[in-house]
N, C-alpha and C positions, 0 to 999 in steps of 0.2 A: 685673731692674730694680726699684728701690725705688719704692714708691708716691709718695713725696714728690718724686721726680725725674721724674714723668710730664710729658712735654712734648707728646706726640702720641699720639692714640688713633685708629687707622685713618686716616681722612682729616681728622680734627678736631684743631685746635690746642687745647691745654690752657692756660688763662690763669692761673687761681687757684682755690683751694678756697673755696667759698661756703657749705657746709653739711655736716652729718654726722648720720647717723641709724642706726637699728638695721639697716637693709638695705644701707647703703652710704654712700660719700662723694660729695658733689655738687660738681662743678667748673664754673666758668664756662668755656665753650669757644667756639670760632669755627669755623664751617663755611665754608671758603674757596670751595667750589663754589656754595653757596647765598648767600654773602655776608651771613651773619647770625650773631648770637650765639646760642648754644645752652647748655642745661644738660646736663652729662655726669654721669650717675649711675653710679659705679663700685662694683662689688660688693666687699665685704670679702674679704681674702685667703683666708678659709676656704672660699670658693665653689669653689676649685680642688681642694680635698681630695677624696679618694675615698670617704669614709665615708658612712653613711646620713644623718647630719645635714647634710652638705654637699649631698647630692642634694636633700634637702627645701629647703634654702636656695636652691639654683639654681632650683627650681620656683617658689618665691616671687618670686625676682628677675625671672625672665623672664616670669612670669605678667603682670606689669605691662606689659611690651612687647607681649605678644600681645593682651591685652584692651584696654588703654587705646588701643593703636594702631588699634582698630576704631571708636573713639568720636571723632567730630568735632563738637565743641560749643564755643561761645565761653567757657563757664564750666568747661571741663575742660582740664587741662594736656595739650597735644598731645604725642604720642610720634611721633618722626620715623624712628628707626632703632635698631638694636641690633646688637651684634657682640662678637667675642672677638679680642683682640690679645695674642698670647702666652698668658699665664696670667691676663690681665685681662678680666673680663666687664663690659660697659658698655651703658647705654641712653642714647640721645640724645633729649632732650626740649625742649619749648618753654621758653625763658628768660623768666621773668616779672620784668621790671625793677622794682626797688623793692618787691618783694612781701614781706609779712610774714605769718606764719601767724596765724590767729585766736586762737591761744594768747595772743598779746600783748594781746588785747582781752577776755580772760576773767578778768582780775584785778580785784579791787574798785577799785583805784586808777586803772584805765585803761578803765573801761566806756564804751562809745559811747552816743550818744543813741539813744533807742528807734527813731526812724525809720531811722537808719543800720543798726541790727541787723535790722530788718524787711526793709530793702532787700537786705542781704547774704543772709539766709536765703531770701528770695524767689528769688534767683538760684540758690542752692544746690539748692533743691527742684526747680526747673525743670530744672537740669542732671541731677539724679538721676532725674527722671522720664524724661528722654531716655535715660539709660543703662539704666533698668529696661525700657523698651520695646524696647531692643536686646538684652534678655536678660541684662544684667549687674547683679549685686548687689555693691556696694562692700565691705561687711562691716567696714569700719574707718573710718567717718566720725567724726572728732573734730577739735577746733580745730587741732591741729598738721598735719593733712592738708588744710587749706584755706588757700590763699594769698589775700591781698587787697592791692591796690595802694593808693597814696595817694589815688586818685580812686575807690576802692571797686569796682574791677573784681574779680571773684571767679574763682578757679581751683581746682577740686577736683583733687587729685593722689593719689599713692600707691595705685594699684590692685593692689598686690602680692598681697593675699589675696582679691581680688575673685573672685566665683563667676559662671560663665557658664552660661546655660541648657543643659541636657543636649544638646539638638540641635546646639548650636554649640560645646560645650566642647572646648577643647584639653586632652585628658585628661593629656597628658604634663606639663602645668604646673598643673593644678588641685590645690588643697590642701584637704583636708576635715578635719572634727573641730573641736576647741576652738581656734579662731584668732581673733585680734582684740585689742582693748584692753578689758579687763574693765570699766573705768569707763564705757565708752560702748556696751557690748553691750546688746542687747535681752533681755528675759526668755527668749525662745525660743532665742536664740543661746547664752546661758549654759547652758540645759538641753540644748543640742545637739539641739533639735527641728528640724523642717523650717524652713528659712530662706527667707523671701521678701523682696521689695523692701520690705515693711513694717518689716522689721528696720532698714533704713537710716533710715526715717522716725523710728523711736524714737530712734536715735542723733542725728539732727538735733534732736529735741526736747530731748535732754540738752544738746547744744551750745548751743541757743537759750537755755535756762534759765540756763546758766552765763554766757553773754555778757550777759544782762540783769541778773543778780544778783551775779556774781562768786563764786557758790557752786555747788558741784556738787549736784544734787538728791538724790543717793544717797550722799553722802560718808560714810565710816566709816574706822576705824583699820586694819582688816584686810581682806584679799581675801574671806574667807568672809562677813564682815559686809556688804561692798559688794554681793556677789552676792545675799545674802538681802534687802537693801533693794530692789534692782532688781526682784527677782521677787515680793516680798511686801509692801513698805511703800509707802504713798502719799507723794509728795513734799510738802514744805511749799508751800502755795499761793503762786504767783508774786507776787501783789500784797502779801503780807505782807513781802516783801523789796524789792519795787519798787513802792511805792504809786502812782507816776505812770503805771504801765502801764495801758492801757485794759483793761476787763474782757474784751473780745473776744479780746485777745491771751492773757490767762490761759486762756480757753476753748480756744484753738488749741493752746497748749503742753500743756494737760491731755490733749487728744485725741491729740497726737503721742506722749505718754508713757503712753498706755493700756496696761495690762498685757496685756489680751486683744487678740489680733490682730483679732478680729471688730469691736471698737469703736474701733480705731485708724484713722487715715486710710488709704485704700487706695492712693492714688497721689500722687506729688509734685504734680501739677497741682491736686489737690483742696486740698492745703495752700496752694499759691500763690494759688488763687482766694480762700480765706478770708483769707490775709494781705493781699490787695488791699483788703479791707474796712477794714483798720486805717488806711489813709491818710486816710480820712474823719474819723478821730478825732485826727489828729496835725497838723491845720492845713493851710495852703495848699501846703506842700512836696509833698505827695502827693495833693492833693485830687482830681486827675483821673488815672486810670490811662491810660498811653499806649495809643494805638490798637493798636500791635503786640502789647502784652500782652493786650489784649482778644481779639485774633485768636487768640493762642495758647491762651487759656482756653476758647474756644468751638468751635474748629474740629474738635475730636474728639467733640463732642456729637452724639448720634444724629440730631438734627433737621437738622444740617448735613452729613451724610454725602455727599449727592449734589451739594453746592454746590461750584463752583470757588472758589478763594480770592478772586477778584475780586468775586464776588457775595456772599460772606460779608461782605466790606468794605461792600457796599451795605446789607446788613441791619444791620450795626453802626451805620452812619451814619444809619439810619432808627430807631434805638432810643435809649432813655435808660437808663443803668445806675443802679440803685438798691440801697441796702443797708438791711437791717432787723435790729434786735436781736431776740433771742428774745422772743416774746409780742407783737410788733408786728403790726398788722393791715395786710396788703398790699392786699387788696381786701375789700369788705364785701358781704354778702348784701343784695340790694335796690338797691344803687347802680347808676348807669348809667355805662358807660365803653366806649370802643372800642379798648382796648389788649389785646394778646396778650403773654403773658409766657413766657420761657424761664428756667428756674432754672440759673444759672451755678455756684452753690455753696450748700451748706446743705440743710436739710430744712424742709418746711412741712406744716401740718395743714389738711385740708379740713374745714370746720365748717358744718353745715347744721341750721337749727332748734335751735341750741345744742348739737348733738351732733357729736363728731368722727367722721367717716365714712371718711376716707382719709388717706394720707400720700404726699407726693411728694418726690423728691430731685433731685440734680444731673442735668440733661439733660431732666427732665420739663417739661411745658408746662401752662399753664392760661389761661383767659380767652378760649377760642375763640369762644363764642357772642356775647360782647360785641363782639369784633373784627368778626364778620360782620354782626350785626344791630343793634348798639348797644342791646341790650336789658338789662333789669335782671339783675344777677348772681344766679345761683341758689344760691350758697354763698359763704362767707367763706374767705379764705386767710390763715392765721396762721403767722408764722415760729416754727418749733420750735427752731431753732438760729440763729446768725448767718447771714443769707441775702443773696446777691447775685442779682438778676434783671435780665434784659434786658427792658425794657418796649418792645415793638414797636408803634408807633402807625400806624394805617391811613393817616392823612393823610400821614405821611412816606414810607411804603412806596409811595405813589402817585407819588413823585418818582424811584423807582428805575428802572433800565432795564427794558424790556418783558420781556426774557429772565429777568431776576431776579424780576420780579413773577410770571411764569408758573411758574417753579420754586418760588418761595415758596408760592404758593397750592396747587400740586400737593402739596407736602410737608405744608402746613397741613391740607389735606383728608384726607390719609392719617392725620395725627395725630388729627383730629376723629373719623374713622371708628373708629380704634383706641380712642379714649376711649369712644365710644358702645357699642362691642362689650364693653369691659370693664365698663361700667356695667350693661349688660343681663345679663351673666354674674353680677355681684354681686347684682343684683336678683332673679335666678332662684334664688339660694341663700339669700336673706334677706329678711325683711319690713321690715328697717331701711331708712330713707331713704338713698339714695345720690346723691351729687352727680354730675351728668353734666358736659357741657362747660360750664364755669363762665363 
């Protein structure tokens, strides 16, 4: 049977060809049992050959079905089924009506407004965070592997070379070594070092830079030159090519593109939390982060580990979210306030008597004593990087349910005791002043 004459694959009707790539041809199909349109990805004819190359190709092809089929997320292309019909290998996937790849919006003449790019990348990193927490590393994030609809719904696809955590790996389909798209590889991926989820974050950084500027951050004429730039050269600052970009966005892109894994964002939700700060710089369109997004950003913080979702909502409703640029004073030594703060993203410095005595990061808390006794702050808190905090006000917490208040105060006291224990330990090791519960 010739491929162009395919009319049925298994139980699926084949309607028309809608795309073609290195791994196969994609057809619009119809599932008569499910009553829905589907995308049918059909492997190239060489998949049925018996040589070593064909074996590796089949691994790549069905890796997508095995791995993506485990991921159920609104921003990841769903995989429904896979099969073999004669000598034809196929995967049945979610059909994304009207979807275009982000490659269309990575050209200088078709750049999107900054807020649209931020919204798209926000959804991408949240979807990747979900995949990473499931033990899946994509390894091939690039504009051509991300679909976006006319109303900017995002779908990440092409998990063909994705890597699954060893404990869950389907070894028969895992492919190792130098795989991926060199233009979007991380430095460690190029060097074939240990690959973690942070490699995907670097790739998102490359894609973000390209969507904002229409230029690749490490463009060169040859593959060796590209790999050298990725591993050794700093990219041109974002705002030199896109002057209207907020400075905070340049900071986020720089951190995603950090050469060293240790200084790059650790998780997708960390990127999402910082991206949420940008909406405050872009006018009323994104002035207020939706409540659901706030929930997603805080529910994995240590402070909320023992809270049911319903009570996390109550704490969110009893708080005010604030953003601060680097160097901004969040609280000042000596001032009186009755708020308690949880750091949603970014890093802060604790300053007492003009000296920096501690640093805090995402998930850490401060302001305990002011919250309890409305007494003067014993130290200042200064934003070290762009920071988002939840400012929980005692007067608003009094309106929460009794169960929520009891749980909040229990965790709050644990946090306070941990802070005092840490302070005592620091004090025993040094004569320097140390900030206690601020």
